[in-house]
C-alpha positions as CSV (number, residue, x, y, z in Angstrom):
1,X,62.3,-74.2,-24.3
2,X,59.8,-71.9,-22.5
3,X,59.6,-68.3,-23.7
4,X,61.6,-65.7,-21.8
5,X,59.3,-63.5,-19.9
6,X,60.1,-59.8,-19.5
7,X,61.4,-58.8,-16.1
8,X,59.1,-56.3,-14.4
9,X,60.6,-52.9,-14.4
10,X,59.9,-52.4,-10.7
11,X,60.1,-54.7,-7.8
12,X,57.2,-57.2,-7.1
13,X,54.3,-55.7,-5.2
14,X,54.6,-55.8,-1.5
15,X,52.0,-58.0,0.0
16,X,50.4,-56.4,3.1
17,X,51.0,-58.5,6.2
18,X,47.2,-58.6,6.9
19,X,46.6,-60.2,3.5
20,X,48.2,-63.3,2.1
21,X,49.2,-63.7,-1.5
22,X,46.1,-65.9,-2.2
23,X,43.7,-63.4,-0.7
24,X,45.2,-60.5,-2.5
25,X,45.2,-62.5,-5.8
26,X,41.5,-63.4,-5.4
27,X,40.6,-59.8,-4.5
28,X,42.3,-58.5,-7.7
29,X,40.7,-61.3,-9.8
30,X,37.3,-60.4,-8.4
31,X,38.0,-56.7,-9.2
32,X,38.9,-57.5,-12.8
33,X,35.8,-59.7,-13.2
34,X,33.5,-56.9,-11.9
35,X,35.2,-54.2,-14.0
36,X,36.1,-56.1,-17.1
37,X,35.0,-53.2,-19.3
38,X,37.7,-50.9,-17.8
39,X,40.5,-53.0,-19.4
40,X,41.8,-53.4,-22.9
41,X,41.6,-56.7,-24.7
42,X,45.4,-56.9,-24.7
43,X,45.5,-56.3,-20.9
44,X,42.7,-58.9,-20.3
45,X,44.7,-61.5,-22.4
46,X,47.8,-60.7,-20.4
47,X,45.9,-61.1,-17.1
48,X,44.2,-64.3,-18.4
49,X,47.6,-65.9,-19.0
50,X,48.8,-65.1,-15.5
51,X,45.4,-66.2,-13.9
52,X,45.4,-69.6,-15.7
53,X,49.0,-70.2,-14.9
54,X,48.4,-69.3,-11.2
55,X,45.4,-71.6,-11.0
56,X,46.3,-74.5,-13.2
57,X,50.0,-74.4,-13.9
58,X,51.5,-75.0,-17.3
59,X,49.2,-75.2,-20.3
60,X,49.3,-78.8,-21.6
61,X,46.1,-78.5,-23.6
62,X,45.9,-78.7,-27.4
63,X,45.9,-75.4,-29.3
64,X,42.5,-74.5,-30.6
65,X,42.0,-74.5,-34.4
66,X,42.9,-71.3,-36.1
67,X,39.3,-70.2,-36.9
68,X,38.6,-70.1,-33.1
69,X,40.5,-66.8,-32.9
70,X,39.6,-65.7,-29.4
71,X,40.2,-69.2,-27.9
72,X,43.5,-69.4,-29.7
73,X,44.6,-66.0,-28.3
74,X,43.6,-67.1,-24.8
75,X,45.5,-70.4,-25.2
76,X,48.6,-68.5,-26.4
77,X,48.4,-66.0,-23.5
78,X,48.4,-68.9,-21.0
79,X,51.0,-71.0,-23.0
80,X,53.4,-68.0,-22.9
81,X,53.5,-68.3,-19.1
82,X,54.9,-71.9,-19.2
83,X,57.4,-72.5,-16.4
84,X,56.2,-69.6,-14.2
85,X,55.3,-70.8,-10.6
86,X,51.9,-70.3,-9.2
87,X,53.1,-67.8,-6.7
88,X,55.1,-65.9,-9.3
89,X,52.0,-65.8,-11.6
90,X,49.9,-64.5,-8.8
91,X,52.4,-61.8,-8.0
92,X,52.6,-60.7,-11.7
93,X,48.8,-60.7,-11.9
94,X,48.6,-58.5,-8.9
95,X,51.3,-56.2,-10.2
96,X,49.6,-55.8,-13.5
97,X,46.2,-55.0,-12.0
98,X,47.8,-52.5,-9.6
99,X,49.5,-50.8,-12.6
100,X,46.3,-50.6,-14.6
101,X,43.9,-49.3,-12.0
102,X,43.8,-45.7,-11.0
């Protein structure tokens, strides 16, 4: 069965009417890409899992071999989001970025 994901402690972010969910998600993803050095590795892995789930759905790829540590951690981050809808993953990604940026 899929892992139980923690429930956010606050309500999901409110999407401004002028921006759709996809636009806001792409804006936040672009911000993270341009400012990757501002985030911890753990936060980046968390965001990576939400990003991959939002873009590609459930991870049905084979787990990388154990000596490919970084690839395995990314795989695990994505795999832990199994069952989360694309829209829910986008909202969680946006919420996480907004929580991390000043």
